[in-house]
Backbone as JSON Lines, residues from 0, in Angstrom:
{"i":0,"aa":"M","n":[0.83,-1.17,0.0],"ca":[0.0,0.0,0.0],"c":[0.88,1.23,0.0]}
{"i":1,"aa":"T","n":[0.41,2.19,-0.76],"ca":[1.17,3.43,-0.77],"c":[0.56,4.41,0.21]}
{"i":2,"aa":"E","n":[1.42,5.13,0.73],"ca":[0.97,6.12,1.7],"c":[0.82,7.46,1.01]}
{"i":3,"aa":"I","n":[-0.24,8.15,1.26],"ca":[-0.5,9.47,0.67],"c":[0.11,10.51,1.59]}
{"i":4,"aa":"T","n":[0.91,11.34,0.99],"ca":[1.52,12.4,1.78],"c":[0.5,13.51,1.95]}
{"i":5,"aa":"R","n":[0.34,13.85,3.14],"ca":[-0.61,14.93,3.43],"c":[0.1,16.27,3.37]}
{"i":6,"aa":"V","n":[-0.56,17.22,2.68],"ca":[-0.04,18.59,2.63],"c":[-1.05,19.44,3.37]}
{"i":7,"aa":"P","n":[-0.64,19.99,4.45],"ca":[-1.61,20.79,5.2],"c":[-1.93,22.09,4.45]}
{"i":8,"aa":"L","n":[-3.2,22.41,4.36],"ca":[-3.63,23.66,3.74],"c":[-3.56,24.77,4.77]}
{"i":9,"aa":"Q","n":[-3.05,25.88,4.32],"ca":[-2.98,27.03,5.2],"c":[-4.36,27.68,5.26]}
{"i":10,"aa":"P","n":[-4.76,28.11,6.41],"ca":[-6.06,28.78,6.5],"c":[-6.02,30.13,5.78]}
{"i":11,"aa":"I","n":[-7.15,30.48,5.2],"ca":[-7.26,31.76,4.49],"c":[-7.35,32.85,5.54]}
{"i":12,"aa":"A","n":[-6.56,33.91,5.33],"ca":[-6.55,35.01,6.29],"c":[-7.93,35.64,6.33]}
{"i":13,"aa":"K","n":[-8.28,36.11,7.5],"ca":[-9.59,36.71,7.72],"c":[-9.76,37.93,6.81]}
{"i":14,"aa":"G","n":[-10.79,37.97,6.03],"ca":[-11.09,39.09,5.12],"c":[-10.44,38.97,3.75]}
{"i":15,"aa":"A","n":[-9.54,38.02,3.54],"ca":[-8.86,37.89,2.25],"c":[-9.82,37.49,1.14]}
{"i":16,"aa":"L","n":[-10.76,36.62,1.42],"ca":[-11.72,36.19,0.42],"c":[-12.6,37.36,-0.03]}
{"i":17,"aa":"G","n":[-13.03,38.17,0.92],"ca":[-13.84,39.35,0.59],"c":[-13.08,40.35,-0.27]}
{"i":18,"aa":"K","n":[-11.79,40.54,0.05],"ca":[-10.95,41.45,-0.73],"c":[-10.78,40.92,-2.15]}
{"i":19,"aa":"M","n":[-10.62,39.62,-2.28],"ca":[-10.46,39.03,-3.59],"c":[-11.72,39.28,-4.44]}
{"i":20,"aa":"W","n":[-12.89,39.03,-3.88],"ca":[-14.13,39.25,-4.62],"c":[-14.35,40.73,-4.93]}
{"i":21,"aa":"L","n":[-13.94,41.6,-4.02],"ca":[-14.04,43.03,-4.26],"c":[-13.16,43.44,-5.46]}
{"i":22,"aa":"G","n":[-11.97,42.87,-5.54],"ca":[-11.08,43.11,-6.67],"c":[-11.66,42.62,-7.98]}
{"i":23,"aa":"V","n":[-12.27,41.44,-7.94],"ca":[-12.91,40.89,-9.15],"c":[-14.06,41.8,-9.58]}
{"i":24,"aa":"A","n":[-14.86,42.25,-8.62],"ca":[-15.99,43.13,-8.94],"c":[-15.49,44.45,-9.54]}
{"i":25,"aa":"A","n":[-14.42,45.01,-8.98],"ca":[-13.86,46.26,-9.51],"c":[-13.36,46.07,-10.94]}
{"i":26,"aa":"A","n":[-12.7,44.96,-11.2],"ca":[-12.19,44.69,-12.55],"c":[-13.33,44.56,-13.56]}
{"i":27,"aa":"V","n":[-14.4,43.9,-13.16],"ca":[-15.56,43.74,-14.04],"c":[-16.22,45.09,-14.29]}
{"i":28,"aa":"A","n":[-16.35,45.91,-13.24],"ca":[-16.97,47.23,-13.39],"c":[-16.14,48.12,-14.31]}
{"i":29,"aa":"L","n":[-14.82,48.09,-14.13],"ca":[-13.95,48.9,-14.97],"c":[-14.04,48.45,-16.43]}
{"i":30,"aa":"G","n":[-14.02,47.18,-16.66],"ca":[-14.14,46.64,-18.02],"c":[-15.48,47.0,-18.63]}
{"i":31,"aa":"G","n":[-16.53,46.93,-17.84],"ca":[-17.87,47.29,-18.33],"c":[-17.95,48.76,-18.66]}
{"i":32,"aa":"G","n":[-17.3,49.62,-17.84],"ca":[-17.29,51.06,-18.1],"c":[-16.56,51.38,-19.39]}
{"i":33,"aa":"L","n":[-15.45,50.72,-19.62],"ca":[-14.71,50.94,-20.87],"c":[-15.52,50.47,-22.06]}
{"i":34,"aa":"A","n":[-16.19,49.35,-21.92],"ca":[-17.01,48.84,-23.02],"c":[-18.17,49.8,-23.29]}
{"i":35,"aa":"W","n":[-18.8,50.35,-22.24],"ca":[-19.91,51.29,-22.42],"c":[-19.42,52.54,-23.14]}
{"i":36,"aa":"A","n":[-18.27,53.07,-22.71],"ca":[-17.75,54.28,-23.35],"c":[-17.44,54.04,-24.82]}
{"i":37,"aa":"T","n":[-16.91,52.88,-25.15],"ca":[-16.58,52.56,-26.53],"c":[-17.84,52.43,-27.37]}
{"i":38,"aa":"T","n":[-18.88,51.82,-26.85],"ca":[-20.11,51.65,-27.62],"c":[-20.85,52.97,-27.77]}
{"i":39,"aa":"R","n":[-20.6,53.94,-26.92],"ca":[-21.26,55.23,-27.01],"c":[-20.52,56.19,-27.95]}
{"i":40,"aa":"G","n":[-19.46,55.76,-28.6],"ca":[-18.74,56.63,-29.51],"c":[-17.78,57.55,-28.81]}
{"i":41,"aa":"Y","n":[-17.24,57.14,-27.7],"ca":[-16.35,57.94,-26.87],"c":[-14.97,58.02,-27.5]}
{"i":42,"aa":"D","n":[-14.41,59.22,-27.61],"ca":[-13.06,59.42,-28.13],"c":[-12.34,60.43,-27.26]}
{"i":43,"aa":"T","n":[-11.05,60.25,-27.08],"ca":[-10.23,61.25,-26.42],"c":[-9.42,61.95,-27.5]}
{"i":44,"aa":"L","n":[-9.57,63.27,-27.55],"ca":[-8.91,64.08,-28.56],"c":[-7.68,64.76,-27.96]}
{"i":45,"aa":"E","n":[-7.05,65.59,-28.75],"ca":[-5.87,66.35,-28.31],"c":[-6.16,67.12,-27.02]}
{"i":46,"aa":"G","n":[-5.2,67.12,-26.12],"ca":[-5.34,67.87,-24.87],"c":[-6.25,67.22,-23.85]}
{"i":47,"aa":"G","n":[-6.65,65.97,-24.07],"ca":[-7.52,65.28,-23.13],"c":[-9.0,65.6,-23.29]}
{"i":48,"aa":"V","n":[-9.37,66.31,-24.34],"ca":[-10.77,66.61,-24.6],"c":[-11.47,65.31,-24.96]}
{"i":49,"aa":"Q","n":[-12.6,65.06,-24.31],"ca":[-13.35,63.83,-24.57],"c":[-14.65,64.18,-25.27]}
{"i":50,"aa":"I","n":[-14.99,63.37,-26.25],"ca":[-16.2,63.62,-27.03],"c":[-16.98,62.32,-27.18]}
{"i":51,"aa":"I","n":[-18.27,62.4,-26.94],"ca":[-19.16,61.26,-27.11],"c":[-20.14,61.62,-28.22]}
{"i":52,"aa":"T","n":[-20.22,60.78,-29.22],"ca":[-21.15,61.0,-30.32],"c":[-22.52,60.48,-29.89]}
{"i":53,"aa":"V","n":[-23.46,61.39,-29.7],"ca":[-24.83,61.02,-29.34],"c":[-25.6,60.65,-30.6]}
{"i":54,"aa":"K","n":[-25.4,61.46,-31.66],"ca":[-26.0,61.2,-32.97],"c":[-24.96,61.58,-34.01]}
{"i":55,"aa":"A","n":[-24.6,60.65,-34.86],"ca":[-23.56,60.92,-35.86],"c":[-24.06,61.91,-36.9]}
{"i":56,"aa":"G","n":[-23.15,62.78,-37.34],"ca":[-23.44,63.72,-38.41],"c":[-22.92,63.16,-39.73]}
{"i":57,"aa":"E","n":[-22.93,63.99,-40.76],"ca":[-22.47,63.57,-42.09],"c":[-21.58,64.63,-42.69]}
{"i":58,"aa":"G","n":[-20.68,64.19,-43.55],"ca":[-19.86,65.12,-44.32],"c":[-18.59,65.54,-43.63]}
{"i":59,"aa":"D","n":[-18.08,66.7,-44.09],"ca":[-16.82,67.23,-43.59],"c":[-16.97,67.79,-42.19]}
{"i":60,"aa":"S","n":[-15.83,68.07,-41.58],"ca":[-15.78,68.73,-40.27],"c":[-15.28,70.15,-40.45]}
{"i":61,"aa":"P","n":[-15.67,71.06,-39.55],"ca":[-15.19,72.44,-39.67],"c":[-13.67,72.51,-39.48]}
{"i":62,"aa":"K","n":[-13.07,73.5,-40.16],"ca":[-11.65,73.78,-39.99],"c":[-11.51,74.93,-38.99]}
{"i":63,"aa":"T","n":[-10.31,75.12,-38.47],"ca":[-10.11,76.19,-37.49],"c":[-10.37,77.57,-38.07]}
{"i":64,"aa":"S","n":[-10.38,77.7,-39.39],"ca":[-10.67,78.99,-40.02],"c":[-12.16,79.2,-40.28]}
{"i":65,"aa":"D","n":[-13.0,78.27,-39.83],"ca":[-14.44,78.33,-40.08],"c":[-15.21,78.92,-38.91]}
{"i":66,"aa":"V","n":[-16.47,79.21,-39.18],"ca":[-17.44,79.62,-38.17],"c":[-18.5,78.53,-38.12]}
{"i":67,"aa":"A","n":[-18.73,78.0,-36.92],"ca":[-19.72,76.93,-36.75],"c":[-21.04,77.52,-36.26]}
{"i":68,"aa":"L","n":[-22.14,77.01,-36.75],"ca":[-23.46,77.38,-36.29],"c":[-23.95,76.22,-35.43]}
{"i":69,"aa":"I","n":[-24.18,76.48,-34.14],"ca":[-24.49,75.39,-33.21],"c":[-25.62,75.74,-32.26]}
{"i":70,"aa":"N","n":[-26.25,74.68,-31.73],"ca":[-27.07,74.75,-30.54],"c":[-26.2,74.15,-29.44]}
{"i":71,"aa":"Y","n":[-26.15,74.78,-28.28],"ca":[-25.28,74.25,-27.23],"c":[-25.78,74.57,-25.83]}
{"i":72,"aa":"K","n":[-25.29,73.79,-24.89],"ca":[-25.51,74.05,-23.46],"c":[-24.21,73.74,-22.76]}
{"i":73,"aa":"G","n":[-23.68,74.7,-21.99],"ca":[-22.44,74.52,-21.25],"c":[-22.74,74.36,-19.77]}
{"i":74,"aa":"M","n":[-22.1,73.34,-19.16],"ca":[-22.36,73.04,-17.75],"c":[-21.06,72.78,-17.0]}
{"i":75,"aa":"L","n":[-21.11,72.98,-15.69],"ca":[-20.04,72.55,-14.82],"c":[-20.27,71.09,-14.48]}
{"i":76,"aa":"K","n":[-19.28,70.44,-13.85],"ca":[-19.41,69.01,-13.53],"c":[-20.6,68.73,-12.6]}
{"i":77,"aa":"D","n":[-20.97,69.71,-11.77],"ca":[-22.1,69.5,-10.85],"c":[-23.45,69.71,-11.53]}
{"i":78,"aa":"G","n":[-23.44,70.01,-12.84],"ca":[-24.69,70.17,-13.58],"c":[-25.15,71.61,-13.72]}
{"i":79,"aa":"T","n":[-24.46,72.57,-13.07],"ca":[-24.83,73.97,-13.16],"c":[-24.65,74.47,-14.59]}
{"i":80,"aa":"V","n":[-25.71,74.98,-15.19],"ca":[-25.65,75.51,-16.56],"c":[-25.08,76.93,-16.5]}
{"i":81,"aa":"F","n":[-23.99,77.18,-17.22],"ca":[-23.39,78.51,-17.22],"c":[-23.6,79.25,-18.53]}
{"i":82,"aa":"D","n":[-24.01,78.55,-19.59],"ca":[-24.25,79.21,-20.87],"c":[-25.1,78.31,-21.75]}
{"i":83,"aa":"E","n":[-25.88,78.94,-22.62],"ca":[-26.76,78.19,-23.52],"c":[-27.01,79.05,-24.74]}
{"i":84,"aa":"G","n":[-27.1,78.44,-25.9],"ca":[-27.36,79.2,-27.11],"c":[-28.03,78.37,-28.18]}
{"i":85,"aa":"K","n":[-28.83,79.01,-28.99],"ca":[-29.5,78.38,-30.13],"c":[-29.05,79.1,-31.4]}
{"i":86,"aa":"Q","n":[-28.7,78.33,-32.41],"ca":[-28.24,78.86,-33.69],"c":[-27.15,79.92,-33.49]}
{"i":87,"aa":"A","n":[-26.21,79.62,-32.58],"ca":[-25.14,80.55,-32.26],"c":[-23.98,80.37,-33.24]}
{"i":88,"aa":"P","n":[-23.55,81.46,-33.9],"ca":[-22.37,81.38,-34.76],"c":[-21.11,81.54,-33.91]}
{"i":89,"aa":"L","n":[-20.22,80.56,-33.95],"ca":[-18.98,80.62,-33.17],"c":[-17.77,80.42,-34.07]}
{"i":90,"aa":"P","n":[-16.9,81.45,-34.2],"ca":[-15.65,81.25,-34.92],"c":[-14.78,80.27,-34.14]}
{"i":91,"aa":"L","n":[-14.27,79.24,-34.79],"ca":[-13.46,78.25,-34.1],"c":[-12.22,78.86,-33.47]}
{"i":92,"aa":"Q","n":[-11.69,79.92,-34.07],"ca":[-10.51,80.57,-33.51],"c":[-10.85,81.49,-32.35]}
{"i":93,"aa":"G","n":[-12.13,81.71,-32.08],"ca":[-12.52,82.65,-31.03],"c":[-13.05,81.98,-29.77]}
{"i":94,"aa":"V","n":[-12.89,80.68,-29.64],"ca":[-13.38,79.97,-28.46],"c":[-12.21,79.31,-27.72]}
{"i":95,"aa":"I","n":[-12.49,78.74,-26.56],"ca":[-11.43,78.09,-25.78],"c":[-10.83,76.93,-26.58]}
{"i":96,"aa":"P","n":[-9.56,76.6,-26.35],"ca":[-8.88,75.57,-27.15],"c":[-9.61,74.22,-27.19]}
{"i":97,"aa":"G","n":[-10.14,73.77,-26.07],"ca":[-10.83,72.48,-26.04],"c":[-12.08,72.47,-26.9]}
{"i":98,"aa":"F","n":[-12.76,73.61,-26.99],"ca":[-13.97,73.7,-27.8],"c":[-13.6,73.68,-29.28]}
{"i":99,"aa":"T","n":[-12.5,74.35,-29.64],"ca":[-12.01,74.31,-31.03],"c":[-11.68,72.88,-31.43]}
{"i":100,"aa":"T","n":[-10.97,72.18,-30.55],"ca":[-10.58,70.79,-30.81],"c":[-11.82,69.93,-31.04]}
{"i":101,"aa":"A","n":[-12.82,70.07,-30.18],"ca":[-14.04,69.26,-30.29],"c":[-14.83,69.6,-31.55]}
{"i":102,"aa":"L","n":[-15.02,70.89,-31.84],"ca":[-15.77,71.28,-33.04],"c":[-15.11,70.76,-34.3]}
{"i":103,"aa":"S","n":[-13.78,70.72,-34.31],"ca":[-13.03,70.24,-35.48],"c":[-13.23,68.75,-35.72]}
{"i":104,"aa":"A","n":[-13.77,68.04,-34.72],"ca":[-14.0,66.59,-34.86],"c":[-15.46,66.26,-35.15]}
{"i":105,"aa":"M","n":[-16.32,67.29,-35.24],"ca":[-17.75,67.06,-35.44],"c":[-18.12,67.12,-36.92]}
{"i":106,"aa":"Q","n":[-19.33,66.6,-37.2],"ca":[-19.88,66.66,-38.55],"c":[-21.27,67.29,-38.5]}
{"i":107,"aa":"K","n":[-21.63,67.97,-39.6],"ca":[-22.93,68.65,-39.7],"c":[-24.06,67.68,-39.4]}
{"i":108,"aa":"G","n":[-25.0,68.14,-38.56],"ca":[-26.16,67.33,-38.2],"c":[-25.93,66.44,-37.0]}
{"i":109,"aa":"G","n":[-24.7,66.37,-36.51],"ca":[-24.39,65.51,-35.37],"c":[-24.67,66.18,-34.04]}
{"i":110,"aa":"K","n":[-24.91,65.34,-33.04],"ca":[-25.08,65.8,-31.66],"c":[-24.01,65.13,-30.82]}
{"i":111,"aa":"Y","n":[-23.39,65.93,-29.93],"ca":[-22.24,65.45,-29.18],"c":[-22.28,65.92,-27.74]}
{"i":112,"aa":"K","n":[-21.6,65.16,-26.89],"ca":[-21.35,65.58,-25.52],"c":[-19.83,65.71,-25.4]}
{"i":113,"aa":"I","n":[-19.38,66.85,-24.91],"ca":[-17.94,67.14,-24.82],"c":[-17.57,67.36,-23.36]}
{"i":114,"aa":"E","n":[-16.43,66.81,-22.96],"ca":[-15.86,67.07,-21.64],"c":[-14.5,67.7,-21.87]}
{"i":115,"aa":"I","n":[-14.35,68.94,-21.4],"ca":[-13.13,69.71,-21.62],"c":[-12.41,69.89,-20.28]}
{"i":116,"aa":"P","n":[-11.17,69.36,-20.17],"ca":[-10.42,69.58,-18.93],"c":[-10.09,71.06,-18.76]}
{"i":117,"aa":"A","n":[-9.93,71.48,-17.51],"ca":[-9.68,72.89,-17.19],"c":[-8.53,73.48,-17.99]}
{"i":118,"aa":"E","n":[-7.48,72.7,-18.23],"ca":[-6.31,73.21,-18.96],"c":[-6.67,73.58,-20.4]}
{"i":119,"aa":"Q","n":[-7.7,72.97,-20.96],"ca":[-8.14,73.28,-22.33],"c":[-9.33,74.24,-22.33]}
{"i":120,"aa":"G","n":[-9.72,74.68,-21.11],"ca":[-10.82,75.63,-20.97],"c":[-10.28,76.99,-20.53]}
{"i":121,"aa":"Y","n":[-10.68,77.4,-19.33],"ca":[-10.25,78.69,-18.81],"c":[-9.1,78.56,-17.82]}
{"i":122,"aa":"G","n":[-8.65,77.33,-17.54],"ca":[-7.49,77.11,-16.67],"c":[-7.68,77.7,-15.3]}
{"i":123,"aa":"E","n":[-6.7,78.45,-14.83],"ca":[-6.72,79.03,-13.48],"c":[-7.57,80.28,-13.39]}
{"i":124,"aa":"N","n":[-8.09,80.74,-14.52],"ca":[-8.91,81.96,-14.53],"c":[-10.37,81.62,-14.27]}
{"i":125,"aa":"S","n":[-11.06,82.55,-13.65],"ca":[-12.51,82.4,-13.52],"c":[-13.13,83.37,-14.52]}
{"i":126,"aa":"T","n":[-14.28,83.01,-15.03],"ca":[-15.0,83.89,-15.94],"c":[-16.49,83.72,-15.69]}
{"i":127,"aa":"G","n":[-17.15,84.81,-15.33],"ca":[-18.57,84.74,-15.01],"c":[-18.83,83.7,-13.93]}
{"i":128,"aa":"P","n":[-19.77,82.78,-14.18],"ca":[-20.1,81.77,-13.18],"c":[-19.14,80.57,-13.16]}
{"i":129,"aa":"I","n":[-18.09,80.6,-13.99],"ca":[-17.16,79.47,-14.06],"c":[-15.99,79.72,-13.12]}
{"i":130,"aa":"P","n":[-15.87,78.9,-12.06],"ca":[-14.74,79.07,-11.13],"c":[-13.42,78.64,-11.77]}
{"i":131,"aa":"P","n":[-12.29,79.06,-11.18],"ca":[-10.99,78.63,-11.7],"c":[-10.85,77.11,-11.66]}
{"i":132,"aa":"N","n":[-10.03,76.58,-12.57],"ca":[-9.71,75.15,-12.63],"c":[-10.95,74.27,-12.78]}
{"i":133,"aa":"S","n":[-11.92,74.72,-13.57],"ca":[-13.16,73.96,-13.77],"c":[-13.12,73.16,-15.05]}
{"i":134,"aa":"D","n":[-13.44,71.88,-14.95],"ca":[-13.67,71.07,-16.14],"c":[-15.06,71.46,-16.65]}
{"i":135,"aa":"L","n":[-15.23,71.47,-17.95],"ca":[-16.48,71.92,-18.56],"c":[-17.12,70.8,-19.37]}
{"i":136,"aa":"I","n":[-18.44,70.8,-19.38],"ca":[-19.21,69.82,-20.14],"c":[-20.15,70.58,-21.07]}
{"i":137,"aa":"F","n":[-20.17,70.17,-22.32],"ca":[-21.04,70.8,-23.3],"c":[-21.87,69.75,-24.02]}
{"i":138,"aa":"E","n":[-23.11,70.1,-24.31],"ca":[-23.95,69.33,-25.23],"c":[-24.06,70.21,-26.47]}
{"i":139,"aa":"V","n":[-23.66,69.67,-27.62],"ca":[-23.56,70.48,-28.83],"c":[-24.23,69.77,-30.0]}
{"i":140,"aa":"E","n":[-24.98,70.55,-30.79],"ca":[-25.5,70.08,-32.06],"c":[-24.91,70.99,-33.13]}
{"i":141,"aa":"L","n":[-24.17,70.4,-34.06],"ca":[-23.56,71.17,-35.15],"c":[-24.56,71.31,-36.29]}
{"i":142,"aa":"L","n":[-25.1,72.51,-36.47],"ca":[-26.1,72.76,-37.5],"c":[-25.46,72.98,-38.86]}
{"i":143,"aa":"G","n":[-24.28,73.57,-38.87],"ca":[-23.57,73.84,-40.11],"c":[-22.32,74.65,-39.83]}
{"i":144,"aa":"F","n":[-21.58,74.97,-40.89],"ca":[-20.39,75.79,-40.74],"c":[-20.04,76.41,-42.09]}
{"i":145,"aa":"M","n":[-19.28,77.51,-42.04],"ca":[-18.85,78.19,-43.26],"c":[-17.51,78.87,-43.01]}
{"i":146,"aa":"D","n":[-16.87,79.25,-44.09],"ca":[-15.6,79.96,-44.03],"c":[-15.81,81.31,-43.33]}
{"i":147,"aa":"F","n":[-14.83,81.76,-42.57],"ca":[-14.94,83.0,-41.8],"c":[-15.2,84.21,-42.71]}
{"i":148,"aa":"Q","n":[-14.55,84.27,-43.86],"ca":[-14.76,85.4,-44.78],"c":[-16.19,85.42,-45.3]}
{"i":149,"aa":"Q","n":[-16.73,84.25,-45.62],"ca":[-18.12,84.16,-46.07],"c":[-19.06,84.63,-44.96]}
{"i":150,"aa":"F","n":[-18.76,84.26,-43.73],"ca":[-19.56,84.68,-42.57],"c":[-19.53,86.2,-42.43]}
{"i":151,"aa":"Q","n":[-18.34,86.8,-42.56],"ca":[-18.22,88.25,-42.45],"c":[-19.04,88.96,-43.53]}
{"i":152,"aa":"M","n":[-19.02,88.42,-44.73],"ca":[-19.81,89.01,-45.82],"c":[-21.3,88.95,-45.49]}
{"i":153,"aa":"Q","n":[-21.76,87.82,-44.97],"ca":[-23.18,87.7,-44.61],"c":[-23.55,88.69,-43.51]}
{"i":154,"aa":"Q","n":[-22.66,88.85,-42.53],"ca":[-22.92,89.8,-41.45],"c":[-23.01,91.23,-41.98]}
{"i":155,"aa":"A","n":[-22.11,91.59,-42.88],"ca":[-22.12,92.93,-43.46],"c":[-23.4,93.17,-44.25]}
{"i":156,"aa":"M","n":[-23.85,92.17,-44.99],"ca":[-25.1,92.3,-45.76],"c":[-26.29,92.46,-44.83]}
{"i":157,"aa":"M","n":[-26.3,91.74,-43.73],"ca":[-27.41,91.86,-42.76],"c":[-27.43,93.26,-42.15]}
{"i":158,"aa":"Q","n":[-26.27,93.8,-41.83],"ca":[-26.21,95.15,-41.27],"c":[-26.7,96.18,-42.27]}
{"i":159,"aa":"M","n":[-26.33,96.01,-43.53],"ca":[-26.8,96.93,-44.57],"c":[-28.32,96.87,-44.69]}
{"i":160,"aa":"R","n":[-28.9,95.68,-44.65],"ca":[-30.36,95.54,-44.72],"c":[-31.04,96.23,-43.55]}
{"i":161,"aa":"Q","n":[-30.46,96.06,-42.36],"ca":[-31.05,96.71,-41.17],"c":[-31.01,98.23,-41.32]}
{"i":162,"aa":"Q","n":[-29.89,98.76,-41.83],"ca":[-29.78,100.21,-42.02],"c":[-30.79,100.69,-43.06]}
{"i":163,"aa":"Q","n":[-30.98,99.93,-44.13],"ca":[-31.94,100.31,-45.16],"c":[-33.36,100.31,-44.6]}
{"i":164,"aa":"M","n":[-33.68,99.33,-43.77],"ca":[-35.01,99.27,-43.16],"c":[-35.23,100.47,-42.24]}
{"i":165,"aa":"Q","n":[-34.2,100.87,-41.51],"ca":[-34.33,102.02,-40.63],"c":[-34.54,103.3,-41.44]}
{"i":166,"aa":"Q","n":[-33.82,103.42,-42.56],"ca":[-33.96,104.6,-43.41],"c":[-35.35,104.65,-44.03]}
{"i":167,"aa":"Q","n":[-35.91,103.48,-44.39],"ca":[-37.24,103.43,-44.98],"c":[-38.3,103.85,-43.96]}
{"i":168,"aa":"R","n":[-38.02,103.64,-42.71],"ca":[-38.95,104.06,-41.65],"c":[-38.77,105.52,-41.3]}
{"i":169,"aa":"G","n":[-37.92,106.21,-42.03],"ca":[-37.72,107.63,-41.77],"c":[-36.62,107.89,-40.76]}
{"i":170,"aa":"G","n":[-35.81,106.9,-40.47],"ca":[-34.7,107.11,-39.55],"c":[-35.14,107.18,-38.1]}
{"i":171,"aa":"K","n":[-36.42,106.96,-37.84],"ca":[-36.92,107.03,-36.46],"c":[-36.66,105.7,-35.77]}
{"i":172,"aa":"G","n":[-36.34,105.77,-34.5],"ca":[-36.17,104.55,-33.73],"c":[-34.72,104.28,-33.41]}
{"i":173,"aa":"G","n":[-34.53,103.34,-32.55],"ca":[-33.19,102.94,-32.11],"c":[-32.58,101.97,-33.11]}
{"i":174,"aa":"S","n":[-31.52,101.33,-32.7],"ca":[-30.78,100.45,-33.61],"c":[-31.6,99.23,-34.03]}
{"i":175,"aa":"Q","n":[-32.6,98.85,-33.28],"ca":[-33.43,97.7,-33.63],"c":[-34.77,98.15,-34.2]}
{"i":176,"aa":"G","n":[-34.92,99.46,-34.45],"ca":[-36.17,99.96,-35.0],"c":[-37.2,100.26,-33.93]}
{"i":177,"aa":"A","n":[-36.85,100.1,-32.66],"ca":[-37.78,100.39,-31.57],"c":[-37.76,101.89,-31.32]}
{"i":178,"aa":"P","n":[-38.87,102.45,-30.85],"ca":[-38.9,103.89,-30.58],"c":[-37.89,104.23,-29.48]}
{"i":179,"aa":"L","n":[-37.28,105.43,-29.63],"ca":[-36.35,105.89,-28.62],"c":[-37.12,106.31,-27.37]}
{"i":180,"aa":"P","n":[-36.52,106.18,-26.19],"ca":[-37.21,106.59,-24.97],"c":[-37.46,108.1,-24.98]}
{"i":181,"aa":"E","n":[-38.54,108.51,-24.34],"ca":[-38.9,109.91,-24.28],"c":[-37.76,110.7,-23.64]}
{"i":182,"aa":"G","n":[-37.39,111.8,-24.26],"ca":[-36.3,112.64,-23.75],"c":[-34.96,112.31,-24.31]}
{"i":183,"aa":"A","n":[-34.84,111.18,-25.02],"ca":[-33.56,110.79,-25.63],"c":[-33.32,111.66,-26.85]}
{"i":184,"aa":"P","n":[-32.03,111.95,-27.19],"ca":[-31.75,112.74,-28.39],"c":[-32.36,112.09,-29.63]}
{"i":185,"aa":"G","n":[-33.1,112.84,-30.4],"ca":[-33.7,112.32,-31.62],"c":[-35.1,111.75,-31.42]}
{"i":186,"aa":"A","n":[-35.56,111.66,-30.17],"ca":[-36.89,111.13,-29.89],"c":[-37.92,112.21,-30.17]}
{"i":187,"aa":"E","n":[-39.06,111.78,-30.69],"ca":[-40.14,112.74,-30.97],"c":[-40.92,113.0,-29.69]}
{"i":188,"aa":"P","n":[-41.31,114.27,-29.47],"ca":[-42.14,114.56,-28.28],"c":[-43.52,113.94,-28.45]}
{"i":189,"aa":"R","n":[-44.11,113.56,-27.34],"ca":[-45.44,112.92,-27.4],"c":[-46.54,113.88,-27.19]}
């Protein structure tokens, strides 16, 4: 008969099994989070700017020399809305670096969620309701874009039309054609 050598098993340290399962759960959660971000169209762009494609657009993307026409909502990480606009024309060279980077990656008709790190936003500066060192979140719909020179020409034509309309009304009224307040220079007495 052969004798079986016994190898004594060491007892598992108290709490080690729980820690092991906690580690497994963390690994699964992290993997699931990465998979979710990938399926949502998540990309990290230059400077750590993150963009999630909510609805894909079509065609070309704006260049830094373009003006984008967008609907947008800007928020802090806690959800506080600091700015909002509809059909807002934004020159890509006239916005914070992270916003330029994100707009350059969008396509007409697309909807996106952007996360801009503070370094690509306002950095150590505060502006309005945005505190220093704030990461920014934007929801953006790119309606269209055009060359900056073309945009300037359109703006000039619109100003000329407004001036012509004011002249046709006899030059009365303020810059928007509204009556001037009583007592203001050029206002008619009542």
